[in-house]
Every structure is written in structure tokens, then in C-alpha cells.
SESE-132559 format. One record per residue: residue number from 1; residue in three letters; x, y, z of N, C-alpha, C, O in turn. Coordinates in steps of 0.02 Angstrom, whole numbers, plus 32768, in hexadecimal, padded with zeros to 4 digits. Layout:
<nodes>
<NUM; "ala"; <X; Y; Z>; <X; Y; Z>; <X; Y; Z>; <X; Y; Z>>
...
</nodes>
This chain:
<nodes>
<1; "unk"; <802B; 7FC6; 8000>; <8000; 8000; 8000>; <802D; 803D; 8000>; <8055; 8046; 802D>>
<2; "unk"; <8026; 8067; 7FCE>; <804F; 80A3; 7FC9>; <8039; 80D7; 7FFC>; <8005; 80D0; 801C>>
<3; "unk"; <8061; 810B; 8004>; <8051; 8140; 8033>; <800D; 815E; 8027>; <7FE7; 816B; 8056>>
<4; "unk"; <7FFC; 816A; 7FE8>; <7FBB; 8186; 7FD8>; <7F83; 8157; 7FED>; <7F50; 816D; 8008>>
<5; "unk"; <7F8C; 8117; 7FE0>; <7F59; 80E6; 7FF3>; <7F52; 80E0; 803E>; <7F1B; 80D5; 8057>>
<6; "unk"; <7F88; 80E8; 8063>; <7F85; 80E7; 80AC>; <7F5B; 8122; 80C4>; <7F2F; 811A; 80EE>>
<7; "unk"; <7F69; 815D; 80A9>; <7F42; 8198; 80BC>; <7EF8; 818F; 80AD>; <7ECE; 819F; 80D6>>
<8; "unk"; <7EE9; 8174; 8071>; <7EA3; 8168; 805E>; <7E82; 8135; 808C>; <7E49; 813F; 80A0>>
<9; "unk"; <7EA6; 8100; 809D>; <7E8A; 80CB; 80C7>; <7E7C; 80E3; 810E>; <7E4F; 80CA; 812F>>
<10; "unk"; <7EA2; 8114; 8125>; <7E99; 812D; 8169>; <7E6D; 816C; 816C>; <7E5E; 8184; 81A2>>
<11; "unk"; <7E58; 8185; 8133>; <7E33; 81C4; 8130>; <7DF5; 81C5; 815C>; <7DE5; 81F8; 817A>>
<12; "unk"; <7DD1; 818D; 815F>; <7D92; 818C; 8184>; <7D9B; 817C; 81CE>; <7D6C; 8185; 81F4>>
<13; "unk"; <7DD5; 8165; 81E2>; <7DDE; 8152; 8228>; <7E14; 817B; 824B>; <7E0C; 818E; 8285>>
<14; "unk"; <7E4B; 818A; 8228>; <7E81; 81B0; 8247>; <7EAB; 81D2; 8211>; <7EE3; 81BD; 8203>>
<15; "unk"; <7E90; 8207; 81F4>; <7EB6; 822A; 81BF>; <7EF9; 8245; 81D8>; <7F29; 8249; 81B2>>
<16; "unk"; <7EFC; 8257; 8218>; <7F3B; 8271; 8232>; <7F72; 823C; 8231>; <7FAC; 824C; 8222>>
<17; "unk"; <7F62; 81FD; 8241>; <7F94; 81C8; 8240>; <7FB0; 81C0; 81F9>; <7FED; 81BA; 81F1>>
<18; "unk"; <7F85; 81BF; 81C7>; <7F9D; 81BA; 8182>; <7FCA; 81F4; 8170>; <7FFE; 81EA; 8150>>
<19; "unk"; <7FB7; 822F; 8184>; <7FDF; 826B; 8176>; <8023; 8266; 819A>; <8056; 8277; 817C>>
<20; "unk"; <8023; 8251; 81D9>; <8062; 824B; 81FF>; <8091; 8219; 81DE>; <80CD; 8225; 81D9>>
<21; "unk"; <8076; 81E1; 81C8>; <809F; 81AE; 81A9>; <80C1; 81CA; 816B>; <80FD; 81C0; 8161>>
<22; "unk"; <809B; 81EC; 8141>; <80B7; 8207; 8104>; <80E7; 8241; 8112>; <811E; 8243; 80F7>>
<23; "unk"; <80D2; 8270; 813C>; <80FB; 82AA; 8149>; <813C; 8298; 816C>; <8172; 82AF; 8158>>
<24; "unk"; <8139; 826F; 81A0>; <8175; 825D; 81C5>; <819E; 8229; 819F>; <81DA; 8233; 8193>>
<25; "unk"; <817E; 81F2; 818D>; <81A2; 81BC; 816E>; <81C2; 81CF; 812C>; <81FE; 81C4; 8121>>
<26; "unk"; <819A; 81EC; 8100>; <81B4; 81FB; 80BE>; <81CD; 8243; 80B9>; <81FE; 8250; 8096>>
<27; "unk"; <81AC; 8271; 80DB>; <81C2; 82B7; 80D7>; <8201; 82C4; 80FE>; <822D; 82E9; 80E6>>
<28; "unk"; <8207; 82A8; 8139>; <8241; 82B5; 8163>; <8277; 8280; 815F>; <82B2; 8290; 8153>>
<29; "unk"; <8266; 8241; 8168>; <8298; 820C; 816D>; <82B3; 81F8; 8128>; <82F0; 81F9; 811E>>
<30; "unk"; <8288; 81E7; 80FA>; <829F; 81D0; 80B8>; <82C3; 8206; 8091>; <82EA; 81F6; 8064>>
<31; "unk"; <82B7; 8245; 809F>; <82D6; 827B; 8079>; <8319; 8291; 8097>; <8338; 82BF; 807C>>
<32; "unk"; <832E; 8273; 80CD>; <836E; 8285; 80EC>; <83A8; 8272; 80BF>; <83A4; 8241; 8099>>
<33; "unk"; <83DE; 8298; 80C3>; <841A; 8284; 809E>; <843D; 824A; 80C1>; <842F; 823C; 80FB>>
<34; "unk"; <846B; 822A; 809E>; <8494; 81F7; 80BF>; <848A; 81B1; 80A5>; <84B8; 8189; 80A5>>
<35; "unk"; <844D; 81A1; 8090>; <843F; 815F; 8073>; <841A; 8169; 8032>; <83F1; 8197; 802B>>
<36; "unk"; <8427; 813D; 8003>; <8401; 813E; 7FC4>; <83BD; 811D; 7FD1>; <83B3; 80FC; 8004>>
<37; "unk"; <8390; 8125; 7FA2>; <834F; 8103; 7FA9>; <8358; 80B8; 7FAA>; <8334; 8095; 7FCD>>
<38; "unk"; <8387; 809E; 7F82>; <8395; 8055; 7F83>; <83AA; 803F; 7FC9>; <8391; 800D; 7FE2>>
<39; "unk"; <83D8; 8064; 7FE8>; <83F0; 8052; 802B>; <83B8; 8058; 805E>; <83B3; 802F; 808C>>
<40; "unk"; <838E; 808A; 8057>; <8356; 8092; 8086>; <8325; 8058; 807F>; <830B; 803F; 80B2>>
<41; "unk"; <8318; 8041; 8042>; <82EA; 8009; 8039>; <8308; 7FC9; 8053>; <82E4; 7FA0; 806F>>
<42; "unk"; <8349; 7FBE; 804B>; <8369; 7F83; 8069>; <8360; 7F84; 80B5>; <834E; 7F51; 80D3>>
<43; "unk"; <836D; 7FBD; 80D3>; <8366; 7FC3; 811C>; <831E; 7FB7; 8131>; <8311; 7F97; 8164>>
<44; "unk"; <82EF; 7FD2; 810B>; <82A8; 7FCB; 811C>; <8291; 7F83; 8113>; <826C; 7F69; 813D>>
<45; "unk"; <82A6; 7F63; 80DD>; <8294; 7F1D; 80D3>; <82B0; 7EF2; 810C>; <828E; 7EC6; 8125>>
<46; "unk"; <82EE; 7F00; 8120>; <830C; 7EDA; 8158>; <82E4; 7EE5; 8198>; <82D5; 7EB5; 81BC>>
<47; "unk"; <82D4; 7F23; 81A7>; <82B1; 7F33; 81E5>; <826B; 7F14; 81E6>; <8257; 7EF6; 8218>>
<48; "unk"; <8247; 7F1B; 81B0>; <8203; 7EFF; 81AD>; <8203; 7EB3; 81AF>; <81D7; 7E95; 81CD>>
<49; "unk"; <8236; 7E95; 8190>; <823D; 7E4C; 8195>; <824A; 7E38; 81DD>; <822A; 7E0A; 81F6>>
<50; "unk"; <8277; 7E5B; 81FD>; <8289; 7E4B; 8243>; <824D; 7E53; 8272>; <8246; 7E2E; 82A2>>
<51; "unk"; <8222; 7E84; 8264>; <81E7; 7E8C; 828F>; <81BB; 7E4E; 828C>; <81A0; 7E39; 82BF>>
<52; "unk"; <81B6; 7E31; 8252>; <8190; 7DF2; 824A>; <8145; 7DFA; 824A>; <8121; 7DC9; 823E>>
<53; "unk"; <812B; 7E35; 8256>; <80E3; 7E3E; 825A>; <80CB; 7E79; 822F>; <8096; 7E96; 823C>>
<54; "unk"; <80F1; 7E89; 81FC>; <80E1; 7EC3; 81D2>; <80E2; 7EB0; 8188>; <80FD; 7ED4; 815F>>
<55; "unk"; <80C3; 7E77; 8178>; <80C6; 7E5E; 8133>; <80A8; 7E8F; 8101>; <80C6; 7E98; 80CB>>
<56; "unk"; <806F; 7EB0; 810E>; <8056; 7EDF; 80DB>; <8088; 7F17; 80CD>; <8091; 7F2A; 8093>>
<57; "unk"; <80A6; 7F32; 8100>; <80D7; 7F67; 80F7>; <8116; 7F4D; 80D6>; <8134; 7F6F; 80AC>>
<58; "unk"; <812A; 7F10; 80E7>; <8164; 7EF1; 80C8>; <8159; 7EEA; 807D>; <8186; 7EF8; 8055>>
<59; "unk"; <811E; 7ED4; 8069>; <810F; 7ECD; 8021>; <8115; 7F10; 7FFD>; <812F; 7F13; 7FC5>>
<60; "unk"; <80FD; 7F45; 801C>; <8102; 7F87; 7FFE>; <814B; 7F99; 7FF3>; <815D; 7FB3; 7FBE>>
<61; "unk"; <8174; 7F8B; 8024>; <81BA; 7F9F; 801F>; <81E3; 7F70; 7FF2>; <8216; 7F85; 7FD6>>
<62; "unk"; <81CF; 7F32; 7FEB>; <81EF; 7F06; 7FBB>; <81E1; 7F20; 7F74>; <820E; 7F23; 7F4A>>
<63; "unk"; <81A2; 7F32; 7F68>; <8191; 7F4F; 7F26>; <81B6; 7F91; 7F1C>; <81CE; 7F9F; 7EE5>>
<64; "unk"; <81BA; 7FBA; 7F4F>; <81E0; 7FF9; 7F4A>; <8229; 7FEB; 7F3C>; <8249; 800F; 7F15>>
<65; "unk"; <8244; 7FB7; 7F5B>; <828A; 7FA4; 7F4F>; <8295; 7F93; 7F05>; <82C6; 7FA9; 7EE7>>
<66; "unk"; <8267; 7F6D; 7EE8>; <826C; 7F5E; 7EA1>; <8269; 7F9F; 7E78>; <828D; 7FA6; 7E47>>
<67; "unk"; <823E; 7FCC; 7E8D>; <8236; 800B; 7E68>; <8273; 8038; 7E6B>; <827E; 8060; 7E3E>>
<68; "unk"; <829C; 8032; 7EA0>; <82D8; 805C; 7EA5>; <8316; 8036; 7E8F>; <834E; 804E; 7E98>>
<69; "unk"; <830D; 7FFB; 7E71>; <8344; 7FD9; 7E52>; <8363; 7F9F; 7E78>; <8396; 7F84; 7E63>>
<70; "unk"; <8345; 7F8B; 7EB1>; <835F; 7F4F; 7ED3>; <8350; 7F12; 7EA8>; <831C; 7F0F; 7E87>>
<71; "unk"; <837D; 7EE3; 7EA9>; <8370; 7EA5; 7E85>; <834B; 7E75; 7EB3>; <834B; 7E7E; 7EF0>>
<72; "unk"; <832D; 7E44; 7E97>; <830B; 7E10; 7EBF>; <833E; 7DEE; 7EEC>; <832E; 7DDC; 7F25>>
<73; "unk"; <837A; 7DE4; 7ED2>; <83AE; 7DC3; 7EFA>; <83C0; 7DEF; 7F37>; <83C8; 7DD4; 7F6E>>
<74; "unk"; <83C7; 7E2F; 7F2E>; <83D7; 7E5C; 7F66>; <839F; 7E59; 7F9A>; <83AC; 7E59; 7FD7>>
<75; "unk"; <8361; 7E58; 7F83>; <8328; 7E56; 7FB1>; <8327; 7E14; 7FD7>; <831F; 7E13; 8014>>
<76; "unk"; <832E; 7DDC; 7FB4>; <832B; 7D9C; 7FD6>; <8367; 7D91; 8004>; <8360; 7D72; 8038>>
<77; "unk"; <83A1; 7DAB; 7FF2>; <83DB; 7DA6; 801E>; <83D1; 7DD0; 805D>; <83E6; 7DBC; 8094>>
<78; "unk"; <83B2; 7E0A; 8057>; <83A3; 7E34; 8091>; <8374; 7E0E; 80C0>; <837F; 7E0E; 80FD>>
<79; "unk"; <8341; 7DEF; 80A4>; <8312; 7DC9; 80CD>; <8334; 7D8D; 80ED>; <8329; 7D7F; 8127>>
<80; "unk"; <835C; 7D6A; 80C6>; <8380; 7D2F; 80E1>; <83AE; 7D43; 811B>; <83B3; 7D1F; 814C>>
<81; "unk"; <83CF; 7D7C; 8115>; <83FB; 7D94; 814A>; <83D5; 7D9D; 818C>; <83F1; 7D94; 81C2>>
<82; "unk"; <8395; 7DAD; 8187>; <836C; 7DB8; 81C3>; <835E; 7D78; 81E9>; <834B; 7D7A; 8224>>
<83; "unk"; <8365; 7D3D; 81C8>; <835B; 7CFE; 81EB>; <838A; 7CF8; 8227>; <8378; 7CDD; 825B>>
<84; "unk"; <83C7; 7D11; 821F>; <83F9; 7D0F; 8254>; <83E5; 7D38; 8290>; <83F1; 7D25; 82C9>>
<85; "unk"; <83C6; 7D71; 8284>; <83B7; 7DA1; 82BA>; <836F; 7D9E; 82D2>; <8361; 7DAA; 830D>>
<86; "unk"; <8340; 7D8F; 82A5>; <82FA; 7D91; 82B7>; <82DA; 7D4C; 82BA>; <82A2; 7D44; 82D3>>
<87; "unk"; <82FE; 7D19; 82A2>; <82E5; 7CD5; 82A5>; <82C8; 7CBF; 8262>; <82B8; 7CE7; 8236>>
<88; "unk"; <82C2; 7C7D; 825C>; <82A9; 7C60; 821E>; <8260; 7C72; 8210>; <8250; 7C7E; 81D6>>
<89; "unk"; <8233; 7C75; 8241>; <81EE; 7C87; 8231>; <81E9; 7CCD; 8211>; <81C4; 7CD6; 81E1>>
<90; "unk"; <820E; 7CFD; 822B>; <820C; 7D40; 820E>; <8229; 7D3F; 81C7>; <820E; 7D5F; 819A>>
<91; "unk"; <825F; 7D1A; 81BD>; <827D; 7D16; 817B>; <824F; 7CF2; 814A>; <8249; 7D06; 8110>>
<92; "unk"; <822D; 7CBE; 8161>; <81FD; 7C9B; 8136>; <81C4; 7CC9; 8122>; <81B1; 7CCC; 80E7>>
<93; "unk"; <81A9; 7CEE; 8152>; <8173; 7D1D; 8141>; <818B; 7D50; 810E>; <8167; 7D62; 80E0>>
<94; "unk"; <81C8; 7D69; 8118>; <81E5; 7D99; 80E9>; <81EF; 7D7C; 80A4>; <81E0; 7D9C; 8072>>
<95; "unk"; <8207; 7D3E; 80A1>; <8214; 7D1F; 8061>; <81D3; 7D12; 803B>; <81CF; 7D1A; 7FFE>>
<96; "unk"; <819F; 7CFD; 8060>; <815E; 7CF2; 803F>; <8140; 7D35; 8028>; <811E; 7D37; 7FF5>>
<97; "unk"; <814B; 7D6A; 804E>; <8135; 7DAC; 8038>; <8158; 7DC0; 7FF7>; <8139; 7DD9; 7FC9>>
<98; "unk"; <819A; 7DB3; 7FF4>; <81C0; 7DC2; 7FB8>; <81A6; 7D99; 7F7D>; <819F; 7DB3; 7F46>>
<99; "unk"; <8199; 7D5A; 7F89>; <817F; 7D2E; 7F53>; <813E; 7D4B; 7F37>; <8134; 7D4C; 7EFA>>
<100; "unk"; <8111; 7D62; 7F63>; <80D2; 7D7F; 7F4D>; <80DE; 7DBF; 7F24>; <80BF; 7DC8; 7EF0>>
<101; "unk"; <810B; 7DE9; 7F3C>; <8118; 7E28; 7F19>; <8138; 7E1A; 7ED5>; <8126; 7E3A; 7EA3>>
<102; "unk"; <8167; 7DEC; 7ED3>; <8188; 7DDB; 7E93>; <8155; 7DC0; 7E61>; <8157; 7DD2; 7E26>>
<103; "unk"; <8128; 7D96; 7E78>; <80F4; 7D7A; 7E4C>; <80C6; 7DB2; 7E31>; <80B5; 7DB2; 7DF6>>
<104; "unk"; <80B3; 7DDF; 7E5D>; <8089; 7E17; 7E47>; <80AE; 7E43; 7E16>; <8091; 7E5B; 7DE5>>
<105; "unk"; <80EE; 7E4F; 7E23>; <8117; 7E77; 7DF7>; <811D; 7E56; 7DB2>; <8118; 7E77; 7D7F>>
<106; "unk"; <8128; 7E13; 7DB2>; <812C; 7DEE; 7D73>; <80EA; 7DF2; 7D4C>; <80EA; 7DFD; 7D10>>
<107; "unk"; <80B2; 7DEA; 7D70>; <8071; 7DED; 7D50>; <8064; 7E32; 7D32>; <8048; 7E38; 7CFB>>
<108; "unk"; <8079; 7E66; 7D56>; <8071; 7EAA; 7D3E>; <809B; 7EB5; 7CFF>; <8083; 7ED2; 7CCE>>
<109; "unk"; <80D9; 7E9E; 7D01>; <8105; 7EA5; 7CC6>; <80EA; 7E7D; 7C8B>; <80ED; 7E95; 7C52>>
<110; "unk"; <80D1; 7E42; 7C97>; <80B5; 7E19; 7C62>; <8079; 7E3C; 7C43>; <8070; 7E3C; 7C06>>
<111; "unk"; <804E; 7E59; 7C6D>; <8014; 7E7D; 7C54>; <8027; 7EBA; 7C2C>; <8008; 7EC9; 7BF9>>
<112; "unk"; <805A; 7EDE; 7C43>; <8072; 7F19; 7C1E>; <8090; 7F04; 7BDB>; <8085; 7F25; 7BA8>>
<113; "unk"; <80B6; 7ECD; 7BDB>; <80D5; 7EB6; 7B9C>; <809F; 7EA0; 7B6B>; <80A3; 7EAE; 7B30>>
<114; "unk"; <806C; 7E7D; 7B83>; <8036; 7E67; 7B58>; <8010; 7EA3; 7B3C>; <7FFD; 7EA4; 7B01>>
<115; "unk"; <8007; 7ED6; 7B65>; <7FE4; 7F12; 7B4F>; <800B; 7F37; 7B1A>; <7FED; 7F54; 7AEC>>
<116; "unk"; <804D; 7F38; 7B1F>; <8075; 7F5B; 7AED>; <807A; 7F35; 7AAB>; <808C; 7F52; 7A78>>
<117; "unk"; <806B; 7EF3; 7AAC>; <806F; 7ECB; 7A6F>; <802C; 7ECA; 7A4A>; <802A; 7EB1; 7A11>>
<118; "unk"; <7FF7; 7EE4; 7A68>; <7FB6; 7EE4; 7A46>; <7FB8; 7F16; 7A0C>; <7FD4; 7F4C; 7A12>>
<119; "unk"; <7F99; 7F04; 79D7>; <7F96; 7F30; 799D>; <7F50; 7F4D; 7999>; <7F1F; 7F2F; 79AF>>
<120; "unk"; <7F4D; 7F89; 797D>; <7F0D; 7FA8; 7970>; <7EF1; 7F8A; 7930>; <7F0C; 7F95; 78F9>>
<121; "unk"; <7EBA; 7F66; 7936>; <7E9C; 7F46; 78FB>; <7E58; 7F65; 78EC>; <7E2D; 7F46; 78CE>>
<122; "unk"; <7E4F; 7FA4; 7900>; <7E0E; 7FC4; 78F6>; <7E05; 7FDE; 78AF>; <7DCE; 7FF2; 789E>>
<123; "unk"; <7E39; 7FDE; 7885>; <7E33; 7FF6; 7840>; <7E18; 7FC2; 7813>; <7E0F; 7FCE; 77D7>>
</nodes>
């Protein structure tokens, strides 16, 4: 769920929480100098994997990692590294989240490729 979708989902119950998440998380923390977006996503994927109870947020950041240029191998190695510190259950949850995101990403790419190969036959 992207930042916009979080704000929309919380609009009817706690619009301030949605605003705080976006303003602080993305406005203040993610915009700081010192780390690239790739490095920030690696750290975020590691942290969310280690938490073990944040699969929806982990999926968002795995997709974001792909969008900022992380490879699937970098993502899965980051998750695997967490088995040592957070335990195998957390790493398994993370790896299954990655598998879901990769499958969705593949399906999206396949759909886009199929759409670009369609010809206009209306003439």
C-alpha cells in the first residue's frame, strides 16, 4: 500500500495518523542525506522482516525496492540475513512476502508486455 493509499485508507478513522506517516516517514526520514533510496529500502526490508509482524508493509517496501533498482537477489539475501538475527519464522514470512511481490511484479510486466504487443485492428 503506497503512502497515498495509506492516507486514503485512514481518512475515515484517523486522517492524522496517515498524514503523520507520510510527513514524518517520507517527508523527514526518507529525504535525509546520507543514504540512497536503495540503501534505505534494504534497511527497511531488513527491519520489517525482523519485526516478523509487518507483512503488508514489507510487501510495499519489497516492491519499492524493485522500483529503486534492487535486484531480487539483493532482496532475498537481505531477508535471508535476518534469519540469523530475527529467527527462521520471521525470515520465512519475509521470503513468502517477497515471493508474492515478485509474482505480482511478473504478472504486471507480462500484462504490460502483452498490451504493448497488441495491434490496432480497427481499420
